[in-house]
C-alpha positions as a printed NumPy array, in Angstrom:
array([[ 30.64 , -11.678, -21.395],
       [ 33.522, -13.814, -21.65 ],
       [ 32.328, -15.475, -24.898],
       [ 31.514, -12.031, -26.401],
       [ 34.878, -10.472, -24.96 ],
       [ 32.822,  -7.577, -23.423],
       [ 33.98 ,  -5.957, -20.184],
       [ 31.675,  -4.563, -17.664],
       [ 32.83 ,  -0.866, -18.46 ],
       [ 32.217,  -1.412, -22.184],
       [ 28.731,  -3.049, -21.536],
       [ 27.75 ,  -0.183, -19.234],
       [ 28.596,   2.465, -21.919],
       [ 26.742,   0.558, -24.646],
       [ 23.847,  -0.214, -22.585],
       [ 23.504,   2.93 , -20.5  ],
       [ 23.307,   0.466, -17.331],
       [ 25.562,   1.68 , -14.454],
       [ 28.618,  -0.483, -14.134],
       [ 28.278,  -1.22 , -10.366],
       [ 24.659,  -2.367, -11.059],
       [ 26.271,  -4.892, -13.571],
       [ 28.969,  -5.936, -11.144],
       [ 26.525,  -6.499,  -8.253],
       [ 24.19 ,  -8.569, -10.547],
       [ 27.199, -10.686, -11.73 ],
       [ 28.338, -11.204,  -8.201],
       [ 24.86 , -12.401,  -7.202],
       [ 24.309,  -9.446,  -4.763],
       [ 21.676,  -7.922,  -6.813],
       [ 18.863,  -9.161,  -9.244],
       [ 17.85 ,  -7.733, -12.483],
       [ 14.547,  -7.602, -14.162],
       [ 14.098,  -9.437, -17.509],
       [ 13.698,  -6.372, -19.528],
       [ 17.206,  -5.035, -18.002],
       [ 18.8  ,  -8.46 , -18.687],
       [ 17.316,  -8.32 , -22.225],
       [ 18.82 ,  -4.961, -22.785],
       [ 22.217,  -5.976, -21.583],
       [ 22.243,  -9.302, -23.701],
       [ 21.19 ,  -7.309, -26.789],
       [ 24.227,  -5.114, -26.352],
       [ 26.196,  -8.17 , -26.733],
       [ 24.319,  -9.705, -29.596],
       [ 22.474, -12.04 , -27.538],
       [ 18.774, -12.46 , -26.413],
       [ 16.965, -13.696, -23.268],
       [ 15.17 , -16.979, -23.584],
       [ 13.008, -17.77 , -20.666],
       [ 12.315, -21.531, -20.341],
       [  9.048, -22.346, -18.341],
       [  9.154, -25.512, -16.452],
       [  7.715, -26.815, -13.187],
       [  9.901, -26.728, -10.335],
       [  9.335, -28.057,  -6.66 ],
       [  8.948, -25.447,  -3.931],
       [ 10.606, -26.271,  -0.895],
       [  8.323, -25.482,   1.991],
       [  8.957, -26.002,   5.694],
       [  6.698, -28.186,   7.548],
       [  4.44 , -25.166,   8.953],
       [  4.102, -23.539,   5.371],
       [  3.432, -26.793,   3.725],
       [  0.811, -27.535,   6.107],
       [ -0.871, -24.285,   5.713],
       [ -0.666, -24.403,   1.914],
       [ -2.263, -28.01 ,   1.997],
       [ -5.256, -26.755,   4.394],
       [ -5.75 , -23.688,   2.216],
       [ -5.758, -25.802,  -1.017],
       [ -8.419, -28.018,   0.49 ],
       [-10.577, -25.104,   1.352],
       [-10.04 , -23.492,  -2.104],
       [-11.97 , -26.566,  -3.557],
       [-15.136, -24.927,  -2.048],
       [-14.291, -21.434,  -3.195],
       [-17.016, -19.419,  -4.927],
       [-18.62 , -16.005,  -4.647],
       [-21.283, -17.862,  -2.722],
       [-18.82 , -19.299,  -0.29 ],
       [-17.049, -16.038,   0.248],
       [-20.464, -14.511,   1.168],
       [-21.267, -17.557,   3.471],
       [-17.899, -17.333,   5.047],
       [-18.305, -13.641,   5.579],
       [-19.199, -13.449,   9.513],
       [-16.413, -15.996,  10.419],
       [-13.793, -14.191,   7.979],
       [-14.709, -10.835,   9.465],
       [-14.539, -12.054,  13.   ],
       [-11.004, -13.618,  12.296],
       [ -9.918, -10.388,  10.462],
       [-10.89 ,  -8.249,  13.485],
       [ -8.986, -10.732,  15.853],
       [ -5.806, -10.693,  13.723],
       [ -5.986,  -6.848,  13.309],
       [ -6.153,  -6.409,  17.082],
       [ -3.119,  -8.694,  17.771],
       [ -0.81 ,  -8.519,  14.47 ],
       [  1.899,  -5.788,  14.109],
       [  4.241,  -4.686,  11.532],
       [  4.829,  -5.43 ,   7.878],
       [  4.085,  -7.447,   5.808],
       [  1.235,  -8.513,   8.035],
       [ -0.623,  -5.413,   8.23 ],
       [ -0.705,  -4.809,   4.65 ],
       [ -1.661,  -8.411,   4.069],
       [ -4.573,  -8.125,   6.39 ],
       [ -5.675,  -5.103,   4.46 ],
       [ -5.288,  -7.078,   1.288],
       [ -7.458, -10.01 ,   2.647],
       [-10.082,  -7.44 ,   3.66 ],
       [-10.24 ,  -5.886,   0.132],
       [-10.209,  -9.369,  -1.619],
       [-13.173, -10.567,   0.547],
       [-14.953,  -7.349,   0.267],
       [-14.668,  -7.323,  -3.55 ],
       [-15.711, -11.009,  -3.51 ],
       [-12.512, -11.448,  -5.764],
       [-12.478, -15.244,  -6.185],
       [ -9.326, -15.305,  -8.281],
       [ -7.518, -13.283,  -5.843],
       [ -8.674, -15.195,  -2.894],
       [ -7.727, -18.49 ,  -4.687],
       [ -4.277, -17.121,  -5.606],
       [ -3.556, -16.296,  -1.808],
       [ -4.863, -19.535,  -0.729],
       [ -2.908, -21.822,  -3.149],
       [  0.172, -19.643,  -4.631],
       [  3.506, -20.617,  -3.759],
       [  5.093, -17.167,  -4.323],
       [  6.461, -15.152,  -1.464],
       [  3.356, -12.88 ,  -1.434],
       [  0.871, -15.675,  -1.235],
       [  2.773, -17.593,   1.42 ],
       [  2.929, -14.241,   3.612],
       [ -0.769, -13.85 ,   3.   ],
       [ -1.445, -17.213,   4.403],
       [  0.619, -16.347,   7.578],
       [ -2.271, -13.95 ,   8.517],
       [ -5.11 , -15.83 ,   6.896],
       [ -8.703, -15.095,   8.214],
       [ -9.918, -18.477,   6.843],
       [ -9.247, -20.68 ,  10.011],
       [-12.359, -22.3  ,  11.202],
       [-13.95 , -22.83 ,   7.864],
       [-12.898, -26.565,   7.156],
       [-14.692, -29.283,   9.028],
       [-12.796, -31.097,  11.57 ],
       [-12.821, -34.279,   9.537],
       [-11.357, -32.659,   6.57 ],
       [ -8.6  , -30.713,   8.626],
       [ -7.583, -33.792,  10.354],
       [ -7.383, -35.666,   7.045],
       [ -5.345, -32.909,   5.457],
       [ -3.098, -32.496,   8.616],
       [ -2.512, -36.186,   8.462],
       [ -1.054, -35.9  ,   4.954],
       [  1.068, -33.015,   5.893],
       [  2.821, -34.943,   8.837]])
C-alpha cells in the first residue's frame, strides 16, 4: 500500500472490502482468503503470486509420535486393510464415542466412522499422514490403535524419542 500510495479508505472504496477488514488483516488480527487478497492487490495494480515450497511443520513430541505411528500404519493401508481392521476400528470407535466429549473430537469421530464406512482410502490416508490442523485433530481421536505390531510400534516409538 505504501509503494502504491493507496490508503485503507481508498482501497476499501475501490475494492468493496470494508475498511475495518483491511485494517484487521494488516495488523495481523485477521486472515484473508487468497481470492480476497487477489482482489485487493488487483485494485492496486498488483497480483498475488503463490510460491509453493516445502516447509518443516513443528510438532510437539506427542503429535510427532502420533504422526510417525500413523505414517507407519499408512504403508499397510488399502481397501482390504480397512475391511480387515473393521472389528478393531469399530470397537475403538465405540470406546472413544463413549468417553470423548466436545468439539472437534465428536465431529472427528463421526468423520472417522464415515471414512471407514465408505472405505475411503485417500481420506483415511490424509487423516493418518496429513500435517494440517484437521488431520492432526483427527489423529487425536484415531480409532486405529492396536493395529501395528508391538515390534513395529516399538521401532517407530524409538525413532520418535
